C-alpha positions in Angstrom: 27.1 -44.7 -27.4 26.6 -47.3 -30.1 22.8 -47.2 -29.4 22.8 -43.4 -29.5 24.6 -43.5 -32.9 22.1 -45.9 -34.2 19.3 -43.6 -33.1 20.9 -40.7 -34.9 21.1 -42.8 -38.0 17.4 -43.5 -37.7 16.5 -39.9 -37.0 18.5 -38.6 -39.9 16.5 -40.7 -42.3 13.4 -39.5 -40.7 14.2 -35.9 -41.7 14.9 -37.0 -45.2 11.6 -38.7 -45.5 9.8 -35.6 -44.4 11.8 -33.5 -46.7 10.9 -35.8 -49.5 7.3 -35.5 -48.6 7.5 -31.8 -49.2 7.1 -32.6 -52.9 4.1 -34.8 -52.2 2.6 -31.9 -50.3 2.4 -29.8 -53.5 0.5 -32.6 -55.3 -1.7 -33.4 -52.3 -2.2 -29.7 -51.5 -3.7 -29.2 -54.9 -5.7 -32.4 -54.7 -7.2 -31.5 -51.3 -8.1 -27.9 -52.2 -11.4 -26.9 -53.7 -9.6 -26.0 -57.0 -8.4 -29.6 -57.2 -11.8 -31.1 -57.6 -11.3 -31.4 -61.3 -7.9 -33.1 -60.8 -9.2 -35.7 -58.5 -10.9 -37.6 -61.3 -7.7 -37.6 -63.3 -5.7 -38.8 -60.3 -8.2 -41.5 -59.5 -7.1 -44.8 -61.0 -9.1 -45.4 -64.2 -11.4 -42.6 -63.2 -13.5 -45.1 -61.1 -15.0 -44.5 -57.7 -13.8 -47.0 -55.1 -15.2 -47.9 -51.7 -14.6 -45.6 -48.8 -11.5 -46.3 -46.8 -13.6 -46.9 -43.7 -16.4 -48.5 -45.6 -17.5 -52.1 -46.1 -16.3 -54.2 -49.0 -18.8 -54.3 -51.8 -20.5 -57.5 -52.6 -18.7 -57.7 -55.9 -15.4 -57.9 -54.1 -16.3 -60.5 -51.5 -14.0 -63.5 -51.2 -14.4 -66.9 -49.9 -12.4 -66.0 -46.8 -15.2 -64.8 -44.5 -16.6 -62.2 -46.8 -13.7 -59.8 -46.9 -12.3 -58.3 -50.1 -10.4 -60.9 -52.1 -8.4 -58.4 -54.1 -4.9 -57.8 -52.6 -5.2 -54.0 -52.2 -6.8 -52.2 -49.3 -10.0 -50.2 -49.8 -9.3 -46.7 -51.1 -11.2 -43.4 -51.4 -10.7 -41.5 -54.7 -11.2 -38.2 -52.8 -8.2 -39.1 -50.6 -4.7 -39.0 -52.2 -3.3 -42.4 -51.2 0.3 -43.0 -50.3 2.4 -46.0 -49.1 5.8 -45.3 -47.4 8.1 -48.3 -48.0 10.6 -49.3 -45.4 13.7 -47.1 -45.7 16.9 -48.9 -46.6 19.8 -48.8 -44.2 23.0 -48.4 -46.3 25.3 -48.7 -43.2 27.6 -51.7 -43.0 26.3 -52.2 -39.4 23.1 -54.2 -40.0 22.2 -53.8 -36.3 21.0 -50.3 -37.2 18.1 -51.7 -39.3 15.5 -50.8 -36.7 16.4 -47.1 -37.0 15.4 -47.1 -40.6 12.2 -49.0 -39.6 11.5 -46.5 -36.9 11.9 -43.6 -39.3 9.5 -45.2 -41.7 7.0 -45.6 -39.0 7.2 -42.0 -37.9 6.6 -40.7 -41.4 3.6 -43.0 -41.7 2.2 -41.8 -38.3 2.9 -38.2 -39.1 0.9 -38.4 -42.3 -1.9 -40.5 -40.7 -2.9 -37.6 -38.4 -4.5 -35.9 -41.4 -7.8 -37.6 -42.0 -7.8 -36.3 -45.6 -5.0 -38.6 -46.6 -5.3 -42.3 -47.1 -2.1 -43.7 -45.7 -1.3 -47.4 -46.0 -0.6 -49.1 -42.6 3.0 -49.7 -41.5 2.5 -53.4 -41.2 1.3 -53.7 -44.8 4.3 -51.8 -46.2 6.8 -53.6 -44.0 5.9 -56.8 -45.9 8.1 -55.3 -48.7 11.1 -54.9 -46.4 14.3 -56.3 -47.9 12.8 -56.4 -51.4 13.1 -54.3 -54.5 9.5 -54.5 -55.8 8.2 -52.9 -59.0 6.5 -49.8 -57.7 3.6 -50.3 -60.2 3.0 -53.7 -58.6 3.1 -52.2 -55.1 0.5 -49.6 -56.2 -1.9 -52.3 -57.4 -1.3 -54.5 -54.4 -1.8 -51.7 -51.8 -4.2 -49.6 -53.8 -2.2 -46.4 -53.7 -1.4 -43.6 -56.1 2.0 -42.7 -54.8 4.9 -44.5 -53.1 7.6 -42.9 -51.1 10.9 -44.8 -50.7 14.3 -43.8 -49.5 17.6 -44.7 -47.9 20.0 -43.5 -45.2 23.8 -43.6 -45.1 25.9 -42.5 -42.1 29.0 -40.5 -43.1 31.1 -39.7 -40.0 29.0 -37.4 -37.9 26.5 -36.7 -40.7 23.7 -38.5 -42.3 22.8 -38.6 -45.9 19.2 -39.3 -46.8 17.9 -39.9 -50.3 14.2 -39.9 -50.9 12.0 -40.3 -54.0 8.3 -40.0 -54.7 6.9 -42.2 -57.4 3.7 -42.3 -59.4 2.5 -45.9 -59.2 0.5 -45.8 -62.4 3.5 -44.9 -64.6 6.4 -45.8 -62.4 7.9 -42.4 -63.0 9.7 -40.4 -60.4 7.7 -37.3 -59.5 10.4 -35.9 -57.2 13.7 -36.9 -55.6 16.1 -35.2 -53.2 19.3 -35.8 -51.4 19.9 -34.3 -47.9 22.9 -34.2 -45.6 22.4 -33.3 -42.0 24.5 -33.3 -38.8 23.2 -36.1 -36.5 23.0 -33.7 -33.5 20.3 -31.6 -35.2 18.0 -34.4 -36.2 15.1 -34.1 -33.7 14.8 -30.3 -34.1 14.9 -30.5 -37.9 12.4 -33.4 -38.0 9.8 -31.4 -36.0 10.3 -28.4 -38.2 9.8 -30.4 -41.4 6.7 -32.0 -40.0 5.3 -28.5 -39.2 6.1 -27.3 -42.8 4.3 -30.4 -44.2 1.2 -29.9 -42.2 1.1 -26.2 -43.1 1.6 -26.8 -46.8 -1.1 -29.5 -47.0 -3.8 -27.1 -46.1 -4.1 -23.8 -44.2 -6.9 -25.0 -42.1 -5.3 -28.3 -40.9 -4.7 -26.9 -37.4 -6.3 -29.9 -35.9 -3.9 -32.3 -37.6 -1.0 -30.2 -36.4 -2.4 -30.1 -32.9 -2.8 -33.9 -32.9 0.7 -34.4 -34.1 1.9 -32.2 -31.3 0.3 -34.6 -28.8 2.8 -37.3 -29.7 5.4 -37.6 -27.1 9.2 -37.6 -27.9 11.7 -38.9 -25.4 14.4 -36.6 -24.1 16.7 -39.5 -24.0 17.2 -41.1 -27.4 18.4 -44.4 -26.1 15.1 -45.0 -24.3 13.3 -44.3 -27.5 15.5 -46.7 -29.4 15.0 -49.5 -26.9 11.3 -49.3 -27.3 11.6 -49.4 -31.1 13.7 -52.6 -30.7 11.1 -54.1 -28.3 8.3 -53.4 -30.8 10.3 -55.0 -33.7 11.2 -58.1 -31.7 7.5 -58.8 -30.9 6.4 -58.0 -34.4 8.9 -60.3 -36.1 8.7 -63.3 -33.7 5.4 -63.2 -31.8 6.3 -66.0 -29.4 7.0 -66.4 -25.6 10.7 -65.9 -26.1 10.2 -62.7 -28.0 7.9 -61.4 -25.2 10.6 -62.0 -22.6 13.2 -60.3 -24.7 10.9 -57.3 -25.5 10.0 -56.9 -21.8 13.7 -56.6 -20.9 14.2 -53.9 -23.5 11.1 -51.9 -22.5 12.1 -52.2 -18.8 15.6 -50.7 -19.7 13.9 -47.9 -21.5 11.7 -47.1 -18.5 14.8 -47.1 -16.2 16.8 -44.8 -18.5 13.9 -42.3 -18.8 11.2 -42.8 -16.2 8.9 -40.1 -17.7 8.8 -41.8 -21.2 5.1 -42.9 -21.3 5.4 -45.2 -24.2 7.9 -47.5 -22.3 5.3 -48.0 -19.5 2.5 -48.5 -22.0 4.6 -51.0 -23.9 5.4 -52.9 -20.6 1.7 -53.1 -19.8 1.1 -54.6 -23.3 3.8 -57.1 -22.8 2.6 -58.2 -19.4 -0.9 -58.8 -20.9 0.8 -60.8 -23.7 1.8 -63.3 -21.0 -1.9 -63.7 -20.1 -2.9 -64.1 -23.8 -0.2 -66.7 -24.5 -1.1 -68.7 -21.3 2.3 -68.0 -19.7 1.0 -66.3 -16.6 1.5 -68.1 -13.3 -0.8 -65.8 -11.5 -3.5 -64.1 -13.7 -4.8 -61.8 -11.0 -1.3 -60.6 -10.1 -0.2 -60.0 -13.7 -3.5 -58.1 -14.3 -2.9 -55.9 -11.3 0.6 -55.2 -12.6 -0.8 -54.4 -16.1 -3.2 -51.9 -14.7 -0.5 -50.3 -12.6 1.6 -49.8 -15.7 -1.5 -48.5 -17.6 -2.1 -45.9 -14.9 1.5 -44.7 -14.9 1.6 -44.4 -18.7 -1.7 -42.5 -19.0 -0.7 -40.1 -16.2 2.4 -39.2 -18.3 0.7 -39.0 -21.8 -3.1 -39.3 -21.6 -3.6 -38.2 -25.2 -0.8 -40.1 -27.0 -2.5 -42.5 -29.5 0.3 -45.1 -29.2 0.1 -45.1 -25.4 -3.7 -45.4 -25.6 -3.5 -48.3 -28.0 -1.1 -50.3 -25.9 -3.1 -49.6 -22.8 -6.3 -50.7 -24.6 -4.7 -54.0 -25.5 -3.4 -54.5 -22.0 -6.7 -53.6 -20.2 -8.7 -56.0 -22.5 -6.5 -59.0 -21.8 -6.1 -58.2 -18.2 -9.9 -58.7 -17.8 -11.5 -55.3 -18.4 -12.5 -55.2 -22.0 -14.9 -52.3 -21.5 -12.0 -50.2 -20.3 -9.8 -51.4 -23.2 -12.5 -50.5 -25.7 -12.6 -46.9 -24.3 -8.9 -46.5 -24.5 -8.8 -47.8 -28.1 -11.7 -45.6 -29.2 -9.7 -42.6 -27.9 -6.6 -43.8 -29.7 -8.5 -44.2 -33.0 -10.2 -40.8 -32.6 -6.7 -39.3 -32.6 -5.1 -41.6 -35.3 -7.9 -43.3 -37.3 -5.3 -45.0 -39.7 -3.6 -47.2 -37.1 -4.1 -50.8 -38.3 -2.9 -52.2 -35.1 -5.4 -50.2 -33.1 -8.2 -51.3 -35.5 -7.2 -54.9 -35.1 -7.0 -54.7 -31.3 -10.3 -52.8 -31.1 -12.0 -55.6 -33.0 -10.7 -58.2 -30.5 -11.7 -55.9 -27.5 -15.2 -55.6 -28.8 -15.6 -59.4 -28.9 -14.4 -59.7 -25.2 -16.8 -56.9 -24.3 -19.7 -59.0 -25.6 -20.1 -57.0 -28.9 -19.4 -59.9 -31.3 -21.3 -58.4 -34.3 -19.2 -55.2 -34.0 -16.1 -57.3 -33.6 -16.8 -59.2 -36.8 -17.4 -56.0 -38.8 -14.2 -54.3 -37.5 -12.0 -57.3 -38.1 -13.3 -57.8 -41.6 -12.5 -54.2 -42.3 -9.0 -54.7 -40.8 -8.4 -57.7 -43.1 -9.6 -55.8 -46.1 -7.4 -52.8 -45.4 -4.2 -54.5 -44.4 -4.0 -57.8 -46.3 -0.2 -58.1 -45.8 -0.3 -57.2 -42.1 1.9 -59.5 -39.9 -1.0 -59.8 -37.4 -3.4 -61.1 -40.0 -3.4 -64.5 -38.4 -4.5 -63.0 -35.1 -7.2 -61.0 -36.9 -8.6 -64.3 -38.3 -8.2 -65.9 -34.9 -10.4 -63.3 -33.1 -12.8 -63.3 -36.1 -13.3 -67.0 -35.4 -13.9 -66.2 -31.7 -16.5 -63.6 -32.7 -18.3 -66.1 -34.9 -18.2 -68.8 -32.2 -19.6 -66.4 -29.6 -22.7 -66.1 -31.9 -22.8 -69.8 -32.6 -21.9 -69.4 -36.3 -19.8 -72.5 -36.5 -19.2 -72.7 -40.3 -18.0 -69.1 -40.5 -15.9 -69.6 -37.4 -14.3 -72.7 -39.0 -13.4 -70.8 -42.1 -11.8 -68.0 -40.1 -9.9 -70.4 -38.0 -8.6 -72.2 -41.2 -7.5 -68.9 -42.5 -5.6 -68.3 -39.3 -3.9 -71.6 -39.6 -3.1 -71.0 -43.3 -1.4 -67.7 -42.4 0.4 -69.0 -39.4 0.6 -72.8 -39.2 2.9 -72.7 -36.1 0.4 -70.6 -34.1 -1.1 -73.1 -31.5 -4.2 -71.0 -30.7 -5.2 -71.1 -34.3 -5.3 -74.9 -34.3 -7.1 -74.9 -31.0 -9.8 -72.5 -32.3 -10.2 -74.7 -35.3 -10.7 -77.7 -33.0 -13.4 -75.8 -31.1 -15.3 -75.0 -34.3 -15.1 -78.6 -35.5 -16.2 -80.0 -32.1 -19.4 -77.9 -32.4 -20.1 -79.8 -35.7 -19.4 -83.2 -34.1 -16.4 -83.9 -36.3 -14.5 -85.9 -33.8 -11.7 -87.2 -36.0 -10.8 -83.7 -37.2 -10.9 -82.4 -33.7 -8.4 -85.1 -32.6 -6.1 -84.2 -35.5 -6.1 -80.5 -34.6 -5.6 -81.1 -30.9 -2.6 -83.4 -31.7 -1.0 -80.4 -33.5 -1.8 -78.1 -30.5 0.0 -80.5 -28.1 3.0 -80.8 -30.5 3.3 -77.0 -30.6 2.7 -76.4 -26.9 3.4 -79.6 -25.0 3.2 -77.9 -21.6 -0.3 -76.6 -22.1 -3.0 -78.0 -19.8 -6.7 -78.0 -20.0 -7.0 -75.9 -16.8 -4.4 -73.4 -18.1 -6.4 -72.7 -21.3 -9.8 -72.6 -19.5 -8.4 -70.1 -17.0 -7.3 -67.8 -19.9 -10.8 -67.6 -21.3 -12.4 -67.3 -17.9 -10.2 -64.4 -17.0 -10.6 -62.3 -20.2 -14.4 -62.9 -20.1 -14.8 -62.3 -16.4 -17.0 -59.2 -16.8 -19.3 -61.2 -19.1 -20.5 -64.2 -17.1 -22.7 -65.7 -19.9 -19.8 -65.5 -22.4 -17.4 -66.9 -19.8 -19.7 -69.9 -19.3 -20.0 -70.4 -23.0 -16.3 -70.4 -23.6 -15.5 -72.6 -20.7 -18.0 -75.1 -22.1 -16.4 -74.9 -25.6 -12.9 -75.4 -24.2 -14.0 -78.5 -22.2 -15.8 -80.1 -25.2 -12.8 -79.6 -27.5 -9.9 -80.4 -25.2 -8.1 -83.7 -25.8 -5.3 -84.9 -23.5 
């Protein structure tokens, strides 16, 4: 029952957030309409035209870190009203309910992201502000958004009180605020109704966005849903082998509680493939077979859910079928183009599918759009892999150094740096990096690391041969 109550707490906040967005709809509705053309220039910061959200950083904004934008804000499009949803604050004394507030924030972001006319800052970038009380004007500059939505939830007996406020990042002024009380038992029904109202208000012809939103699957059992949220948060915050084990237990519980909840099976496939990526698999073929079995089950249940497709794309890629992973990820991005996680994984999948140039372009875009993303270290890691696949050692070295800078405790970053240095015959530097690798992962063996690269590149023999050679040259016992 405690888990259920936690879920209700989360859900209640969710409704508040959507209710708060109703005010934003008025502003955005005007901005998106033909009559709002004149207003767009006024709403555009300083009246200047920025790069497209999906475009390439301009030469003027290139940084020394692999040619991606050096400014701290993602790329923005002045024709797209931009908004960041900050993590909602849990006002409960029970701090174990934090992940409900996190889940609510994520659902609001995802709901808005279905409308391609909006520029919505990625969840992972806004979560960098969790636990802080930042100046909204600073947030606006760092994330490149015109509006910020923030809120809080407070459980009161069997009801939830949600407060939400919409803020103009240029002035720091409150545009709209609201306070909502709702019975916990009504939350799911009310939440869907509010989302429908938002989509309708944004524009009368956004039937496609509403249809895509309807594709998202909601569990009948709230506890199953909550367990998956917990599993996602565990991996996001820790990203190590211990976290993977803990997350798998949570996702497995969710699948047992509600066998028809597709996201739990997709999440399990993702976590099984994580064992392969982190060199923890005792039997690569067996774990890959299990991953594909889970993928098949998840996609039978929800073939058009963008979250399911994203997890399945990751799993298929690292289970040795990158071409299949690319296909799943492209379907996911077609439904929800603003998912930064899907963009990042897609870039990695392209590299393993032998499309290194495309990999580099996508990962550079990811880094530019989500500079505060917790996965930024992995983006740089796979960017380094992309450069190495093309023999671009200097650029690979810089990407690997950026990976190490963002995550000095990540052993693969140090190993990739060693590989790039070996290609430049810098033996002393290679030895120093491999010493760090062994300190971080004392149980790793040469064969174990070689097997990982051989497995993920098994559909690309030439690349597999190249990476086995690179691993052999750089490895130091």
